[in-house]
N, C-alpha and C positions, 0 to 999 in steps of 0.2 A: 504493500500500500504506500510505503514511503517513496517509492520510485515514481508513483503516479501512473503506472502502466500495468495492466493486467491482461494476460493472454489466456483465453479459455480453450483454444484449440491448437493442437500441434499438427493436425492434418492440414495440408495446404491445398491439395488438389481435389480430393473427393471424400465422401463419407457414405456410410451404409445406413440404410433405413429399412424398416420392415414393411413389406408390401403384402396385402391380402387381395387375392384375385378371386373373383367369383365367376363360375361358368354355369351353364345349364345343368351339368352333371354333378359337380362337386365344388367344394371350397378348398382352395389351396392356401395353407398357412405358412408363414415364416419364409417367404421368398425375399431374399435380400438383393438389392441392386445398387449399383454405384452411379452417382451422378457427378458431373463436373461442378465443382463449387463455383458459384458466381463471385465476382469481385465484390467486396463489402461496400455498402453505402456508408459514407462517413457523415455523421451528424454531430454538429457542434452546438452546445447549449451555453449561452451566456446568461449567468444567473441560475445555473443548473442545480445548485444546492438548496434552492428555495422550495416552497410547498408545491408549486406547479411542476417544477422540475422533478421533484420526488415522485409525483404521481405519473408524470409523463414517461420517465425512463423505462419502466417495465413495459409500457405500451409500444415503445420503440424497439425494445429488445426481444419481445415475445413473438413477433411476426404479425401482430395486429395491424401495423401500419403499412409495411412493405410487402407482406405476404409470407407464406409458410416456408419458402425456399430461398429467401433473400437474406444473406448474412449482413450484419451491421457492425460498424465501429462507432463507439460513443466517445465524445470528448466533452468533459464537464469542466466549465470554466466559471470561477467565482472569485470573491474577494479572498485575500490571503488569510484573514481570520476565519474563513469557512473551511480551511483545509482539513481540520479534524472531522468536521461534519461530512465533508466529501469522502473521506476515507471510510466512514461508516456506511455511506450509501454504496460505495464500491463493494464493501463486504456483503451487503444485502444482495447486490446483483450477482456476486459470486455464489451465494447460498441459494439463489433462485434457479441456478443451473439452466440458464437460457441457452439452448443449443445453437441459436443463430447469432449470439453475441460473440464476436471474434475477439474484440479488443475494447478495453475501457482505458481512457487516459483522463486524468484529472489534474488540475493545477490552477495557478493564478497568473500565468503568462499568456498573453494574447496570441503568441505565435502558434499555439496549439490549434488555432482555427485555420491554419494553412490548408488550402485545397479541399475544404469540406464541401460536400454536396449540398447539404442543408444546414444553414446557420439560423438558429432559433433565438431571437432576442427576448429573453425573459426578464433581464435585470431591470429594476425599477426602484426609484425612491417612493416610499408610500405616501398616500394622501392621509394626513393626520386629521384628527378631529377638529372641526371648525374650519378646515381648509376648503377651497373651492377648486373646480376643475382648472381654472387659470393658474392656480398655485402648482398643480401637478405638472402642467405644461412647462412652467418655469423651471421646476425641479429637474425634469427628465430631458429637456432639450440639450443641455450641455453634455449629459452622460451619453446620449445617443450620438451626438456629433463626434465626440472623441472616439467612440467605438467604431463609427463608420470610417473615420479617417484612417484608423489603423488597419481596418479590413482591406483597404485599397491595396496594400502590399501583400495580402495573404490569400484572398479569394481568387478563384479561377473564373473566367468569363461565364461559365455555365452554372456557377453556384446560385442557389436560391436562398433568399433571406425572408424569414417569416417574423414579422414584428408583433409581439404580444404586449410589449411595454406600453402602458397607457399614458395618454390617449393614443390608441394604436394607429389610427389613420394619420394623425398629424406627426407622430413619431416616425411613421414610414416615410412621410415627406422629408423630414429631417435626414433620415437615413439616405434617401435618394439624392439629396443635395450634396452630400459629402462622400458617399460611396459611389464614385464615378466609374469604377472598373467594370461593373456589371450593368446590363440594361435595366432601366427603371422598371420594366415589366417583370424582372426577376425578383423584385421586392414586393411583397404582399403584406397586407395587414389582416389580422384575425377578425372576421365577423361571423365565423362559423358558430361561435358560442350563441350569438343572437339567433342564428338560423336554427340551431338545435333546440333552443328554447321555444321558438315558434312551433316547431314540429311537435314537441311534447304538449304544448297548450292546446293545439288543435285536436290531438289524439285524446286528451283528457276531456275536452268539451264534448266530443262525439263518442266517447267511450270506445275508442278504437285502438289499434296497434300502431305505435309510433313508426314502426318499420314500413307501414303502408302509406305514410304521408309523403307526398312528393311535391317539389316545385313551388314551395313558398319562396318569397323573395324578401331580403332585407336590403333596403336602399339607404345609402348615405353614410352618416358618421356613427361610429360605435359610441353612442351617447344617448341622452334623453331626447334627441331630435331624430333618432333613427326611425325610419318608416318601415314597419313590418307589413308586408302586402300579401294578402291571401287571394288576390284576384285570379291568379292562374294555378293556384295550388289544388291538389287532389288528395283524397284519402280512399284507398281501395279502388282507385280508378275513377272515382266520382268527384266532380267539382266540389270543393269545400263550400263555396258560397251557395250551392244548391241545397246543402244539408244544414247549414247554420242560417236560420231565418231571423236571427236577432241582430238588428243593426247596432244596438247599444253595445253588444259584445264585439262586433267586428270593428267598429269605428272608435270605440272608447276603451272598454274593459280590456280587450286583448292587447291593444297597443300600450296601454298603461302598464300592464303586467310585464311585457317584454322590456320596455324602457326602464322600469324600476327594479327589475329582477336582481341585478347586481347589488343594489342597495338593500334589498330585502334579505338576500343571502348574507351580506356583511352584517346586518343588524342581528340576525339570528346566531351566526357563528362567531361574531366579534372579530372576524377577519375576512378577507376577500375570497371569492370562489377559487377553489383549488383543483380538485380532480375533474370538475365539469369543464374548467378551462383547459386542462390537460387533454381531456377527451376531444374537445373542439380542435386543439392543435393537431392531434392524431388524425382526425377526419380531414382537416384542411390539407395536411401533407399527403394523406392517402389519395385523395381526389387529385391533387396536383401531380402526384407521381404516377398513379395507376390509371387515371382518367375517371370521368363521371360515367355512370351507366347510360346507355343509349336513350335519348329522349328525356334525360333528366338534367337539371342544373342545380347549382348550389350558390351560396352567397360568399363573395370574397371582396376584401378591400384591395382594389387594384388601381393602377395608374390611369388617370384620365387624360386623354390627348386633346379634349375639347370637341371631339367629333361624336361622342356617345351621349345621346339624350339631351344635348345642350348643356351638359355639365362642364364647368370651366376647366380649361387646361391646367395641368400641374397640380392636381389634387389626388389624394388617394380616397376613393369613393367605393362604397360597397355596391356592387352590381351583381346581377345574375350571370354566372359564367358556366361554360362547359369546358372540360379539360381533356386534352388528348396529347400524347407524345410529350408529356412533361411541360406542356404550355397551356395557358388559359386563354379563352376567347370570350369577350363580352358579347352576350346575345342582344340582338336588336329586335325591334318590332313590338315591344310591349308598350301598352298605353296606360296613362293615368287618368282617372276621373278628376273632377275639380278638387275634391278633397285631397287626392294624392298629389296634385300639382302644388298645393299649399304646403304639404309636408316636405316635398322635395326642395322647394324654395327655402324653407326654414333650415333644413339640414345643410344646404349649400352655403347659406349665409354664415352658419356657425363654422364650417370648415374654412371658409375664407378668412374669417376673423382669427381663428386659431393659427392659420398660416401667417397672417400679418403679425400676430403676437410673437410667434416663433422668430420671425425675421428681426423683430426688435430685440429679443433676448440674444440672438446670435450676434447682432451688431455690438451689443454690450460685452459679450464674451470675447470679442476680437480686440477690445481695447486693452492696452497694457495695464497690468494690475496697479501700477502707480497712479493711474488716472481714476481708479475706483474710489468713490466716496462711501460713507457709511451706509447709504441706502442700497449700495450694490454689494453689501457684504455677503448676501446669500449666494450671489453668482460666484464670488470668490470661493465660497465653501464648496460649490459644485465642482469648480476646477480642482480643488484639493482632493475631493472624493474620487474624481476620475483619474487623478495622478496615482492615488493609492491603488485604484482598480487595475492599473496596467503596470505596476511596479514589477520589474524583473527580479527573480530571486537572487540572493547573494550566493557566493560559492558555497557557504555553509548549507544553504537550502538545497543546492544541487547535489550535495553529498548525501541527502536523505532526510533532513529534518522535516518533520510533519507540520511545524508551525514556522513559516518564514520569518526571518528577522525583520523584514520590511513591514510586518504587521505592527 
């Protein structure tokens, strides 16, 4: 554990697994066959020692995300003071005996993100009691900026970045502004959690199976201005709106539940959503990597070029997308009624304001520290936090210490 690397497989080329074949005449047990092992998919988690990372790691290692025959390599990155905690997580991964988990690396040096296939941005400063969304934007803008700049030297052009750090849409915009090595389309923001919440609430209302709910849409910002849209959704192949005859539910109650769900969860748990967020990240990556089923779409926060539905250019906006060949495509042709148009206008205004606020914060961050006055003290603290976040280990750390001296 002190080395930060763990190998679970000595076999490099192939492995045996039991195969049961059925024929009309008999069942044949215990037939072993060898398959060529695929190259592992490399997943890096920034902030991987937190509660979302703790829930997400087994989903990535077990085959839930990439399939039952796809090996994975996990790289868990977090603050130096989280090293002991990360060691405990690695022990649990060891003890879980995930057959697809080839390698686990963990540490506090950003270089471990080199050439990852998927980089998941989980790290975030929390919203404290009494703070507003604008405070969260101010906190996390500098953190994401520093991380994005360092990724420029590490990621390959095909790497995908999934931003979970809140507010996710606007932090994805910050990421795209400073992570210039990869296309903006390779950066996406998580809105799958809102999508999954919509699916469950529809199933609950109609006393149906969530697995039969298809094609709900979450438009806009991951916030209280999100527009959850049931217009094109189905359950069991039937249009949802033909089964729910209650306008009060469709246009008020349902929307309020989705928009306030995060706050309701936090109020009950006294902390933010954990494994439901992890499950949403799993689903987001699974659809992005393996594709969406034919005729189905999901919601993702993706880059707007200004050509889609009149949404302004250079925003990360949740659209209905179909995925194929590890790429997403925004679907066109959907229409909004007058109510929907008002909701879209509201969420666009919020995203534009958040982008403008971020631009102001970033301008302040670029000033020399000597020019900062007392009112900018918080911004200085953000700089100090991100310096700690990316501190390289001392020679003593590299010899095996589990608690870096830089902490």
